[in-house]
C-alpha positions as CSV (number, residue, x, y, z in Angstrom):
1,M,-9.9,-13.5,-70.2
2,I,-13.2,-15.1,-69.3
3,S,-14.4,-17.8,-71.7
4,P,-18.1,-18.7,-72.4
5,V,-19.1,-21.6,-70.2
6,K,-20.0,-23.6,-73.3
7,K,-16.2,-23.9,-73.9
8,L,-15.8,-26.0,-70.7
9,R,-14.1,-29.2,-71.8
10,S,-15.5,-32.6,-71.1
11,N,-12.3,-33.9,-69.7
12,I,-12.4,-31.2,-67.0
13,A,-16.1,-31.5,-66.2
14,E,-15.9,-35.3,-65.9
15,G,-13.5,-34.8,-63.0
16,F,-15.8,-32.7,-60.9
17,A,-17.0,-34.3,-57.7
18,G,-19.2,-31.3,-56.8
19,V,-20.2,-27.7,-57.1
20,F,-19.9,-24.9,-54.6
21,F,-22.1,-21.8,-55.3
22,D,-23.1,-18.4,-54.1
23,I,-26.9,-17.8,-53.6
24,D,-27.9,-14.2,-54.2
25,D,-27.9,-13.2,-57.9
26,T,-26.1,-16.5,-58.6
27,F,-28.8,-19.0,-57.7
28,T,-31.5,-16.4,-57.6
29,T,-32.9,-13.9,-60.1
30,G,-34.5,-10.8,-58.8
31,G,-34.5,-12.2,-55.3
32,R,-36.4,-15.4,-56.3
33,I,-35.1,-19.0,-57.1
34,P,-36.2,-19.8,-60.6
35,A,-37.5,-23.4,-61.2
36,C,-34.6,-24.1,-63.6
37,A,-32.0,-23.3,-60.9
38,F,-33.6,-25.5,-58.2
39,D,-34.1,-28.3,-60.7
40,A,-30.4,-28.0,-61.5
41,L,-29.6,-28.7,-57.8
42,W,-31.7,-31.9,-57.9
43,R,-30.1,-33.0,-61.1
44,L,-26.6,-32.6,-59.6
45,K,-27.6,-34.6,-56.5
46,E,-29.3,-37.3,-58.6
47,R,-26.0,-37.7,-60.5
48,G,-24.2,-38.3,-57.2
49,M,-22.4,-34.9,-57.1
50,K,-21.8,-32.9,-53.9
51,V,-23.6,-29.6,-53.7
52,V,-22.8,-26.8,-51.1
53,P,-24.0,-23.2,-51.2
54,I,-21.4,-20.7,-49.9
55,T,-23.3,-17.6,-48.9
56,G,-23.3,-14.3,-47.0
57,R,-26.9,-15.0,-45.9
58,P,-27.6,-15.5,-42.2
59,A,-27.6,-18.4,-39.9
60,G,-31.4,-18.5,-39.8
61,W,-31.5,-19.0,-43.6
62,C,-28.8,-21.6,-43.4
63,D,-30.9,-23.6,-41.0
64,H,-33.7,-23.8,-43.6
65,I,-31.3,-24.4,-46.5
66,A,-29.5,-27.3,-44.8
67,R,-32.8,-28.9,-43.8
68,M,-34.9,-28.3,-46.9
69,W,-32.6,-28.0,-50.0
70,P,-31.0,-31.0,-51.8
71,V,-27.5,-29.9,-50.5
72,D,-24.7,-31.6,-48.5
73,G,-24.4,-28.6,-46.2
74,V,-24.1,-24.8,-46.3
75,V,-21.4,-22.3,-45.4
76,G,-23.0,-19.0,-44.2
77,E,-22.4,-15.4,-43.2
78,N,-19.3,-15.2,-45.4
79,G,-17.5,-18.0,-43.5
80,A,-18.6,-17.6,-39.9
81,L,-20.4,-20.9,-39.8
82,Y,-21.4,-24.1,-41.5
83,F,-24.5,-26.2,-41.0
84,W,-25.5,-29.7,-42.3
85,L,-28.3,-32.2,-41.8
86,D,-27.1,-35.4,-40.3
87,E,-29.1,-37.9,-42.3
88,R,-28.4,-40.7,-39.8
89,E,-29.5,-38.9,-36.7
90,K,-32.0,-36.7,-38.6
91,K,-30.7,-33.7,-36.8
92,L,-29.3,-30.3,-38.0
93,K,-25.7,-29.8,-36.9
94,R,-24.1,-26.4,-36.5
95,I,-20.5,-25.3,-36.5
96,F,-19.4,-21.7,-35.7
97,L,-16.0,-20.2,-36.0
98,D,-16.3,-18.2,-32.8
99,S,-17.9,-19.0,-29.4
100,E,-21.3,-17.6,-28.4
101,D,-19.7,-15.1,-26.0
102,I,-17.4,-13.8,-28.8
103,R,-20.3,-13.5,-31.2
104,D,-22.4,-11.7,-28.7
105,D,-19.7,-9.2,-28.0
106,N,-19.0,-8.6,-31.7
107,R,-22.7,-8.1,-32.4
108,K,-22.8,-5.2,-29.9
109,R,-19.7,-3.6,-31.5
110,L,-21.2,-4.0,-35.0
111,W,-24.5,-2.4,-34.0
112,R,-22.6,0.7,-33.0
113,I,-20.9,0.8,-36.4
114,G,-24.3,0.3,-38.0
115,E,-25.7,3.3,-36.2
116,E,-22.9,5.4,-37.6
117,I,-23.4,4.1,-41.1
118,L,-27.1,4.9,-41.0
119,A,-26.3,8.4,-39.8
120,K,-23.6,9.2,-42.3
121,V,-24.8,7.4,-45.5
122,P,-28.4,8.5,-46.3
123,G,-30.5,5.8,-47.9
124,T,-28.9,2.8,-46.2
125,A,-30.7,0.4,-44.0
126,I,-29.9,-2.5,-41.9
127,A,-30.7,-5.6,-44.0
128,S,-34.0,-7.2,-43.3
129,D,-32.4,-10.5,-42.6
130,Q,-30.2,-9.1,-39.8
131,L,-32.5,-10.6,-37.1
132,Y,-31.3,-14.0,-38.1
133,R,-27.6,-13.3,-38.2
134,E,-25.1,-14.6,-35.6
135,A,-21.7,-13.1,-36.6
136,D,-21.9,-10.1,-39.0
137,L,-23.8,-6.9,-39.8
138,A,-25.4,-6.6,-43.2
139,V,-26.1,-3.1,-44.6
140,D,-28.6,-3.0,-47.4
141,Y,-27.6,-0.9,-50.3
142,C,-30.0,-2.1,-53.0
143,E,-32.2,-5.1,-51.9
144,D,-35.0,-3.3,-50.0
145,V,-33.8,0.3,-50.6
146,D,-33.2,2.3,-53.7
147,P,-29.8,1.5,-55.1
148,L,-27.0,3.6,-53.7
149,S,-24.1,5.0,-55.7
150,P,-20.7,3.2,-55.8
151,E,-19.3,6.1,-53.8
152,D,-21.9,5.5,-51.0
153,V,-21.1,1.8,-51.0
154,E,-17.4,2.6,-50.7
155,E,-18.2,5.0,-47.8
156,I,-19.9,2.2,-46.0
157,C,-16.8,0.1,-46.4
158,R,-14.6,2.9,-45.1
159,I,-16.6,3.1,-41.9
160,F,-16.4,-0.6,-41.3
161,R,-12.6,-0.6,-41.9
162,R,-12.1,2.5,-39.7
163,H,-13.5,0.5,-36.8
164,G,-11.2,-2.5,-37.6
165,A,-13.9,-4.6,-39.2
166,T,-13.5,-6.8,-42.3
167,C,-16.1,-6.0,-45.0
168,K,-17.2,-7.5,-48.3
169,V,-19.6,-6.2,-50.9
170,S,-22.1,-8.6,-52.3
171,S,-24.6,-7.8,-55.0
172,I,-27.1,-6.5,-52.4
173,H,-25.4,-5.9,-49.1
174,V,-22.2,-4.7,-47.5
175,N,-21.3,-7.3,-44.8
176,G,-19.0,-6.4,-42.0
177,W,-17.5,-8.6,-39.3
178,F,-14.7,-8.8,-36.8
179,G,-12.0,-11.4,-37.8
180,N,-10.0,-12.3,-40.8
181,Y,-12.1,-15.2,-42.0
182,D,-13.8,-15.5,-45.4
183,K,-15.9,-17.9,-47.4
184,L,-12.9,-19.9,-48.6
185,G,-11.5,-20.6,-45.1
186,M,-14.7,-22.1,-43.9
187,T,-15.2,-24.0,-47.1
188,K,-11.8,-25.7,-46.5
189,R,-12.8,-26.5,-43.0
190,F,-16.2,-27.9,-44.1
191,V,-14.5,-30.2,-46.6
192,R,-11.9,-31.4,-44.1
193,E,-14.3,-32.0,-41.3
194,R,-17.3,-33.4,-43.2
195,W,-15.6,-35.3,-46.0
196,G,-12.1,-36.0,-44.6
197,M,-10.6,-34.3,-47.6
198,D,-7.8,-31.7,-48.0
199,L,-9.3,-29.2,-50.4
200,D,-5.9,-27.8,-51.4
201,G,-5.0,-31.1,-52.9
202,N,-8.4,-31.7,-54.5
203,K,-9.6,-28.3,-55.6
204,K,-9.6,-29.3,-59.3
205,S,-12.4,-31.7,-58.4
206,F,-14.9,-28.8,-57.7
207,L,-16.4,-25.9,-59.6
208,F,-17.3,-22.7,-57.9
209,C,-20.1,-20.5,-59.2
210,G,-20.5,-16.8,-58.1
211,D,-21.4,-13.3,-59.2
212,S,-19.8,-10.5,-57.2
213,P,-16.7,-9.1,-55.5
214,N,-17.2,-11.1,-52.3
215,D,-16.7,-14.3,-54.4
216,E,-13.2,-13.2,-55.4
217,P,-11.3,-15.4,-52.9
218,M,-13.2,-18.4,-54.4
219,F,-12.5,-17.3,-58.0
220,R,-8.8,-16.9,-57.2
221,Y,-8.5,-20.2,-55.4
222,F,-10.4,-22.7,-57.6
223,P,-8.7,-23.6,-60.9
224,H,-12.2,-24.0,-62.3
225,S,-14.9,-21.4,-61.6
226,A,-17.9,-19.9,-63.4
227,G,-19.7,-16.7,-63.1
228,V,-23.3,-16.1,-64.0
229,G,-23.7,-13.3,-66.6
230,N,-24.2,-10.5,-64.2
231,V,-20.7,-11.0,-62.8
232,L,-19.5,-8.8,-65.7
233,R,-21.2,-5.8,-64.0
234,F,-18.5,-6.0,-61.3
235,A,-15.5,-6.8,-63.7
236,D,-13.9,-3.4,-63.3
237,Q,-14.1,-3.7,-59.5
238,M,-12.5,-7.2,-59.3
239,K,-8.9,-8.4,-59.6
240,Y,-9.9,-12.1,-59.8
241,L,-12.6,-13.1,-62.2
242,P,-14.0,-16.6,-63.0
243,E,-12.6,-18.8,-65.6
244,F,-16.0,-19.1,-67.4
245,V,-19.1,-17.0,-67.7
246,A,-22.7,-17.9,-68.6
247,T,-24.7,-16.0,-71.2
248,Q,-27.6,-15.6,-68.8
249,D,-27.9,-13.8,-65.4
250,G,-28.7,-15.1,-62.0
251,G,-30.5,-18.4,-61.5
252,E,-30.9,-18.9,-65.3
253,G,-27.2,-18.5,-65.6
254,F,-26.6,-21.1,-62.9
255,A,-28.9,-23.5,-64.6
256,E,-27.0,-22.9,-67.9
257,I,-23.7,-23.7,-66.1
258,I,-25.0,-26.9,-64.6
259,E,-26.5,-28.0,-68.0
260,V,-23.1,-27.7,-69.5
261,I,-21.5,-29.7,-66.7
262,L,-24.1,-32.5,-66.9
263,G,-24.0,-32.5,-70.7
264,C,-20.2,-33.1,-70.5
265,R,-20.9,-36.0,-68.1
266,K,-23.8,-37.6,-70.0
267,S,-21.8,-40.7,-70.8
268,E,-22.0,-41.6,-67.1
269,S,-24.4,-44.3,-66.2
C-alpha cells in the first residue's frame, strides 16, 4: 500500500543524508525540467544533503549533469557508469563498469539487435540520444515517436532477451545492454568509492525517487522511497512499488517530495 508523501514522518526525514532520483518523468515534466524541480535540487544542496541522479540517460548527458547541476555525481545508462566533478582538481572524472574494448564490442552487437527491432516492431526508432551512449541501446517507444502499445513494448523486450541482452522499460525508452548490472549495483559502488560508505548498512539514510519499472530495484532496496504521481500508471506492471507517492506528476511531484522532506527538517539550523 502506497502512502501519500505528506505522511512521511519527521523522525524518518530527519535521518536522511541525501536523495537519489531518476530523471525522466521524475525530475522532468513533458521532457522539460520545471523551475520548481531544479530549485528543489539547490535547496537540498544548500541544506548540506547529498544529491545524485540515477538515470538511464547517456554518458554524454551525464557529462553535462555532473558539470553543471548541483549534484554530487551521476549514475548513468542504467548502471553502466558514474561521473562526478572533482571540485579540488576542477576536472570531470569518469568510471565505467566495462573496458572500452568491451563497450565497443557490445555496441556492435546491440546495433544488430536494433536493426531487428526496427524491422519487426513498426513505429519504433533508435532514441535520439543514442549517439551519446557508451554501453546500451535505447529504443524509443514514446519520446519522439507516437506511443506504442504495451504489446509492442513487450515485443521489443522479447527481442532483446532472445539475444541474451538485459533490458528495462523506462517511461520513454526500452534500454538493452549486455551484462547483469543495474542502477542499484552502480549506486552501491558510487557510494563506496566516492564516500567510503557501505550502502547496505546505511540505506535508511537515503530516499530514492522514481517513476517507472526500471526503478523497481531501487524501490525494492531502499526502505524509504517515493514515486511521483505518474508512477501509478505502471502499478499493474510492477512488483515493487515506492513507499510514498506524490499527488503531482513529474518534476512538480519531485518538488512536492523535497518540500515535504525539507519541511520535516526545518528545525535544523
